C-alpha positions as CSV (number, residue, x, y, z in Angstrom):
1,M,-5.7,-10.9,19.3
2,R,-2.5,-11.3,21.2
3,A,-0.4,-9.1,19.0
4,I,0.3,-5.5,18.2
5,G,0.7,-4.2,14.7
6,I,3.5,-2.2,13.0
7,I,2.9,-0.8,9.5
8,L,6.0,0.3,7.6
9,A,5.0,3.4,5.6
10,G,8.1,5.5,5.4
11,G,9.9,4.4,2.3
12,N,10.7,6.3,-0.9
13,N,10.1,4.6,-4.2
14,H,11.8,6.1,-7.2
15,R,10.0,3.8,-9.6
16,M,6.7,5.7,-8.9
17,K,8.3,8.7,-10.7
18,E,6.2,11.9,-10.6
19,L,3.4,10.2,-8.5
20,T,5.4,10.3,-5.3
21,R,6.8,13.8,-5.7
22,K,4.1,15.1,-3.3
23,R,2.9,12.0,-1.5
24,A,4.1,8.8,0.1
25,T,3.6,5.5,-1.8
26,C,1.3,4.4,1.0
27,A,-0.9,7.4,0.4
28,M,-1.5,6.5,-3.3
29,P,-5.2,6.4,-4.2
30,I,-6.6,3.0,-5.0
31,A,-9.9,1.9,-6.6
32,G,-11.6,5.3,-6.5
33,C,-12.1,5.6,-2.8
34,Y,-9.1,4.1,-0.9
35,R,-5.5,4.8,-0.1
36,S,-3.1,1.9,-0.3
37,I,-2.5,2.0,3.5
38,D,-6.2,1.4,4.1
39,F,-5.8,-2.3,3.3
40,A,-3.2,-2.9,5.9
41,L,-5.1,-0.9,8.5
42,S,-8.3,-2.7,7.7
43,N,-6.7,-6.1,8.0
44,M,-5.4,-5.1,11.4
45,T,-8.7,-4.0,12.7
46,N,-10.5,-6.9,11.1
47,S,-8.0,-9.3,12.8
48,H,-8.9,-7.6,16.2
49,I,-5.4,-6.1,16.6
50,N,-6.3,-3.1,18.8
51,K,-2.9,-1.5,19.0
52,V,-1.2,-0.4,15.8
53,A,1.8,1.9,15.0
54,V,2.4,3.4,11.6
55,L,5.9,4.5,10.9
56,T,5.9,7.3,8.3
57,Q,8.7,9.5,6.9
58,Y,9.0,10.3,3.2
59,N,6.5,12.9,1.9
60,A,4.3,12.1,4.9
61,G,2.1,15.2,4.8
62,S,-1.0,13.8,3.1
63,L,-0.5,10.4,4.7
64,N,-0.4,11.9,8.2
65,E,-3.5,13.9,7.4
66,H,-5.3,10.8,6.2
67,L,-4.4,9.1,9.5
68,S,-5.3,12.1,11.7
69,S,-8.4,10.3,13.0
70,S,-8.3,6.7,13.9
71,K,-12.1,6.3,14.0
72,W,-12.4,5.3,10.4
73,W,-10.6,2.0,11.1
74,N,-12.2,1.6,14.5
75,F,-9.0,2.3,16.5
76,G,-10.6,5.0,18.6
77,R,-10.4,2.9,21.8
78,K,-9.5,3.4,25.4
79,Q,-7.3,0.4,25.1
80,G,-4.8,0.3,22.3
81,G,-5.4,2.7,19.4
82,L,-3.6,4.0,16.3
83,S,-0.2,5.8,16.7
84,V,1.8,7.5,14.0
85,F,5.5,7.8,14.5
86,T,7.7,10.1,12.4
87,P,11.5,10.6,12.9
88,T,12.2,12.9,15.8
89,I,15.3,14.4,17.3
90,T,16.0,12.9,20.7
91,A,19.0,12.7,23.1
92,D,19.9,9.4,21.5
93,S,19.1,10.0,17.8
94,N,19.0,12.9,15.4
95,V,18.8,11.1,12.1
96,W,16.0,10.0,9.8
97,Y,14.9,6.4,9.5
98,R,17.8,4.8,7.6
99,G,15.9,1.6,6.9
100,T,13.0,-0.5,8.1
101,A,14.9,-2.0,11.0
102,D,16.2,1.4,12.0
103,A,12.6,2.8,11.9
104,I,11.6,0.1,14.4
105,A,14.8,0.7,16.4
106,Q,14.0,4.4,16.9
107,N,10.6,3.5,18.3
108,L,11.6,0.5,20.5
109,A,10.0,2.2,23.5
110,Y,6.6,1.5,21.8
111,L,7.4,-2.3,21.7
112,K,8.9,-2.4,25.2
113,S,5.9,-0.6,26.7
114,S,3.5,-3.2,25.1
115,H,2.4,-6.4,26.7
116,E,1.2,-8.4,23.8
117,P,3.5,-11.4,23.1
118,Y,3.5,-11.1,19.3
119,V,4.0,-8.5,16.6
120,V,2.5,-8.4,13.2
121,I,4.6,-6.3,10.8
122,S,3.1,-5.2,7.4
123,S,4.1,-3.0,4.5
124,G,1.6,-0.2,3.9
125,D,1.8,-0.2,0.1
126,C,0.1,-3.6,-0.7
127,V,-3.4,-4.3,-1.7
128,Y,-4.8,-7.5,-0.2
129,K,-7.2,-9.0,2.5
130,M,-5.8,-11.2,5.2
131,D,-6.8,-12.5,8.6
132,Y,-3.6,-12.2,10.6
133,N,-5.1,-14.6,13.2
134,K,-4.6,-17.5,10.7
135,V,-1.0,-16.5,10.3
136,L,-0.4,-16.3,14.0
137,E,-2.0,-19.8,14.5
138,Y,0.3,-21.2,11.8
139,H,3.2,-19.4,13.5
140,I,2.4,-21.0,16.9
141,D,1.8,-24.5,15.4
142,K,5.1,-24.5,13.6
143,K,6.9,-23.2,16.7
144,A,8.4,-20.6,14.4
145,D,10.6,-17.8,15.5
146,I,9.6,-15.7,12.4
147,T,6.8,-16.3,9.9
148,V,6.9,-14.7,6.5
149,V,3.7,-14.5,4.3
150,V,4.7,-15.7,0.8
151,K,3.0,-16.0,-2.5
152,T,3.8,-18.1,-5.5
153,M,3.6,-15.9,-8.6
154,P,2.7,-17.1,-12.1
155,A,5.3,-17.9,-14.8
156,G,6.6,-14.8,-16.5
157,F,6.0,-12.5,-13.4
158,N,9.0,-10.3,-12.7
159,V,9.9,-11.7,-9.3
160,E,13.4,-10.1,-9.4
161,R,11.8,-6.9,-8.0
162,Y,10.9,-8.6,-4.8
163,G,12.5,-10.8,-2.1
164,T,12.3,-14.4,-3.3
165,V,12.3,-17.4,-0.9
166,R,12.9,-21.2,-1.3
167,M,11.2,-23.5,1.2
168,N,11.5,-27.1,2.1
169,E,8.5,-29.5,2.3
170,D,7.7,-28.3,5.8
171,C,7.6,-24.7,4.5
172,R,10.7,-23.7,6.4
173,I,12.6,-21.0,4.5
174,E,16.0,-22.3,3.5
175,E,17.0,-19.5,1.1
176,F,16.0,-15.8,1.0
177,E,17.3,-13.5,-1.7
178,E,16.4,-9.8,-1.7
179,K,15.8,-8.5,-5.3
180,P,18.1,-11.1,-7.0
181,I,19.6,-10.6,-10.4
182,S,18.4,-14.0,-11.4
183,A,15.7,-15.5,-9.3
184,K,15.9,-19.2,-8.3
185,S,12.3,-19.3,-7.1
186,N,9.0,-17.7,-8.2
187,T,7.8,-17.5,-4.5
188,I,8.1,-14.0,-3.2
189,S,7.8,-12.4,0.2
190,C,4.6,-10.3,0.6
191,G,6.2,-8.0,3.2
192,I,4.1,-9.4,6.1
193,Y,5.8,-10.9,9.1
194,V,4.8,-12.4,12.5
195,V,7.4,-12.6,15.3
196,R,7.5,-12.8,19.0
197,R,7.8,-9.3,20.5
198,R,10.8,-10.1,22.8
199,L,12.7,-11.8,20.0
200,L,12.0,-8.8,17.7
201,I,13.3,-6.4,20.4
202,E,16.5,-8.5,20.9
203,M,17.2,-8.7,17.1
204,I,16.5,-5.0,16.5
205,E,18.7,-3.9,19.4
206,R,21.5,-6.0,18.0
207,C,21.1,-4.5,14.6
208,A,21.2,-1.0,16.1
209,E,24.5,-1.9,17.9
210,E,26.1,-3.0,14.7
211,D,24.7,-0.2,12.5
212,R,22.5,-2.5,10.5
213,Y,19.3,-0.9,9.2
214,D,17.3,-3.2,7.0
215,L,14.7,-5.7,8.3
216,V,15.0,-8.1,5.4
217,K,18.8,-8.1,4.8
218,D,19.9,-7.7,8.5
219,V,17.2,-9.8,10.2
220,L,15.5,-12.3,7.9
221,I,18.5,-13.2,5.6
222,R,21.0,-12.9,8.4
223,Y,19.1,-15.2,10.8
224,K,17.7,-17.7,8.3
225,D,20.1,-20.5,9.4
226,M,19.9,-19.6,13.1
227,K,16.2,-19.1,13.6
228,N,13.2,-21.1,12.6
229,I,11.8,-19.0,9.8
230,Y,8.7,-20.4,8.1
231,G,6.6,-19.3,5.1
232,Y,2.9,-19.0,5.2
233,K,1.4,-19.4,1.7
234,M,-1.1,-16.8,0.6
235,Q,-3.6,-17.9,-2.1
236,E,-5.8,-14.8,-2.4
237,Y,-5.4,-11.5,-4.3
238,W,-2.2,-9.6,-3.5
239,S,-0.6,-6.7,-5.3
240,N,2.3,-4.4,-4.4
241,I,2.4,-0.7,-5.4
242,S,6.1,-0.7,-6.3
243,S,6.1,1.0,-9.7
244,V,3.9,3.1,-12.1
245,E,3.0,-0.1,-14.0
246,D,2.1,-1.9,-10.8
247,Y,0.0,1.0,-9.7
248,F,-1.8,1.2,-13.0
249,T,-2.4,-2.6,-13.1
250,T,-3.7,-2.7,-9.6
251,N,-6.3,0.0,-10.2
252,M,-7.3,-1.6,-13.5
253,D,-7.8,-5.0,-11.7
254,F,-10.8,-3.3,-9.9
255,L,-12.6,-3.2,-13.2
256,K,-12.7,-7.0,-13.1
257,P,-16.0,-8.2,-11.5
258,E,-14.4,-10.8,-9.4
259,V,-11.9,-8.4,-7.9
260,R,-14.6,-5.8,-7.2
261,D,-16.8,-8.4,-5.6
262,Y,-13.9,-9.6,-3.4
263,F,-13.0,-6.2,-2.1
264,F,-16.3,-4.3,-2.2
265,K,-18.9,-7.0,-1.3
266,Q,-17.2,-9.9,0.6
267,Y,-16.6,-9.7,4.3
268,P,-14.5,-8.4,5.9
269,D,-14.7,-4.9,4.6
270,I,-12.0,-2.4,3.7
271,Y,-12.3,0.9,5.5
272,S,-11.1,4.4,4.6
273,K,-11.5,8.0,5.6
274,V,-15.0,9.2,4.4
275,D,-15.6,12.5,2.5
276,D,-19.1,13.9,2.6
277,L,-19.5,14.3,-1.1
278,P,-22.6,13.9,-3.4
279,P,-22.9,11.0,-5.7
280,A,-21.4,11.2,-9.2
281,K,-23.4,13.3,-11.7
282,Y,-23.8,12.2,-15.3
283,N,-25.1,15.0,-17.5
284,T,-26.7,14.7,-20.9
285,G,-24.2,13.2,-23.4
286,A,-22.2,11.3,-20.8
287,V,-21.2,7.7,-21.7
288,V,-19.5,5.5,-19.1
289,K,-18.4,1.9,-19.9
290,N,-16.6,-0.6,-17.7
291,S,-15.3,2.2,-15.3
292,L,-15.3,3.2,-11.7
293,V,-16.5,6.7,-11.1
294,S,-16.2,8.1,-7.5
295,C,-18.4,10.4,-5.6
296,G,-18.2,14.1,-6.3
297,C,-17.5,13.7,-10.0
298,I,-19.3,15.4,-12.9
299,V,-19.1,13.6,-16.2
300,N,-20.2,15.1,-19.5
301,G,-18.1,13.1,-22.0
302,T,-17.1,9.5,-22.6
303,V,-15.3,7.3,-20.1
304,E,-14.2,3.8,-21.0
305,D,-12.1,1.2,-19.0
306,S,-11.0,3.8,-16.5
307,V,-10.9,4.7,-12.8
308,V,-12.0,8.2,-12.0
309,F,-11.3,9.4,-8.4
310,K,-13.2,11.9,-6.3
311,K,-14.3,15.4,-7.4
312,A,-13.1,15.0,-11.0
313,Y,-14.8,17.1,-13.7
314,I,-14.9,15.7,-17.3
315,G,-16.0,18.2,-19.9
316,N,-18.1,18.0,-23.0
317,N,-17.0,15.8,-25.9
318,C,-14.1,14.4,-23.9
319,Y,-12.9,10.9,-24.6
320,I,-11.2,9.1,-21.6
321,K,-10.0,5.5,-22.2
322,N,-7.8,3.2,-20.2
323,C,-6.9,6.0,-17.8
324,I,-6.6,6.7,-14.1
325,I,-7.9,10.2,-13.2
326,L,-6.8,11.1,-9.7
327,N,-8.6,13.4,-7.2
328,D,-9.9,16.8,-8.1
329,V,-8.9,16.9,-11.7
330,Y,-10.5,19.3,-14.2
331,I,-10.6,18.2,-17.8
332,G,-11.6,20.8,-20.3
333,D,-13.9,20.2,-23.3
334,N,-12.9,18.2,-26.4
335,T,-10.0,16.5,-24.6
336,H,-8.7,13.1,-25.6
337,I,-6.7,11.1,-22.9
338,E,-5.7,7.5,-23.4
339,N,-3.4,5.1,-21.5
340,C,-2.5,7.8,-18.9
341,I,-2.5,8.6,-15.2
342,V,-3.6,12.2,-14.6
343,E,-2.1,13.6,-11.4
344,S,-4.5,15.0,-8.8
345,R,-5.6,18.6,-8.7
346,G,-4.5,19.1,-12.3
347,T,-6.2,21.2,-14.9
348,I,-6.2,19.9,-18.4
349,R,-7.0,22.7,-20.9
350,A,-9.7,22.2,-23.5
351,N,-8.8,20.6,-26.8
352,S,-5.8,18.8,-25.3
353,C,-4.6,15.3,-26.3
354,F,-2.5,13.0,-24.2
355,K,-1.7,9.4,-25.2
356,G,0.6,6.8,-23.7
357,E,2.3,5.3,-26.7
358,D,5.0,3.2,-25.1
359,G,3.5,2.3,-21.7
360,I,1.7,4.5,-19.3
361,K,2.1,8.3,-19.5
362,I,1.9,10.4,-16.4
363,V,0.1,13.7,-17.0
364,V,1.0,16.6,-14.6
365,E,-0.8,19.8,-15.5
366,H,-1.2,22.6,-13.0
367,S,-2.3,25.5,-15.2
368,E,-4.9,28.1,-14.0
369,R,-8.4,26.8,-14.0
370,Y,-10.2,30.0,-14.5
371,V,-8.6,31.6,-17.6
372,I,-10.5,34.4,-19.3
């Protein structure tokens, strides 16, 4: 493909609450075996984009570790490859990324040293499948300066949390509002953009000169009347991990047969870093209904309508319902957990009870595992 990829993975999301105290949103576990950034990376490699940059910043330790080997997404090539850029002190800059446009501005050398004519920019915190080649073909056919992937959301969806767009009959974007107080449209931006590389360099350099830092506000909204900005309508599954509720709902969507079939069985595949773990073990007395249980888990109790991530231990007589149990969690005997997200590497003492009464409860327990 005649494009390079940029994945924006450096933002901090306060609506994720305790879940992003020790990890970036793009490193959030999804569907038992993935991280949220795996979907953007897989879409890049499945679209034959051989050269990809990931811009990381906030709580990037586990995310950078996840990206330490590019072979899992087939980027280990002589030509192209996967590059991870974190903020660095240079002769020209000594600040952190102050926004999405600033993150690209601080790494403009990467764009200038490339030869591909187009750039595909994607957020790293969205769950979806997409062939970026189709977006690029649409971009070229429309003679667009910038193409934004958009999706029309159902009635009642809280579109005010996103950027909303209004398009004419030819799908040219006439109005773009970032997180409006009262939305005039239920079509939102999916955080995926296609733009010519030289035009992107020109716009980002101008933003840097004027101390403008945001890709949406200072490029898309600012240039909507000056440039040909078109919307590419996405029909397939798409979800953004922008809040605790979104994260919970996205994982629970994988309990639906049609969503599991779409991501797990239909080509193209989604790739991730592979851990060499044994399959899940179900001991006598274990009962599992409508749940995803990952490799390395040991289940002794009852699990219903839940997603259990890697290396979790669920003790005897436990009852887990409508929950997300993250990696390496130990749950002691006779524990009842309902409507909760249990943080990774936590230890839940025996005979405990946690229930989310008004929404989803986040359980963070780090007590000693081996108490005499």
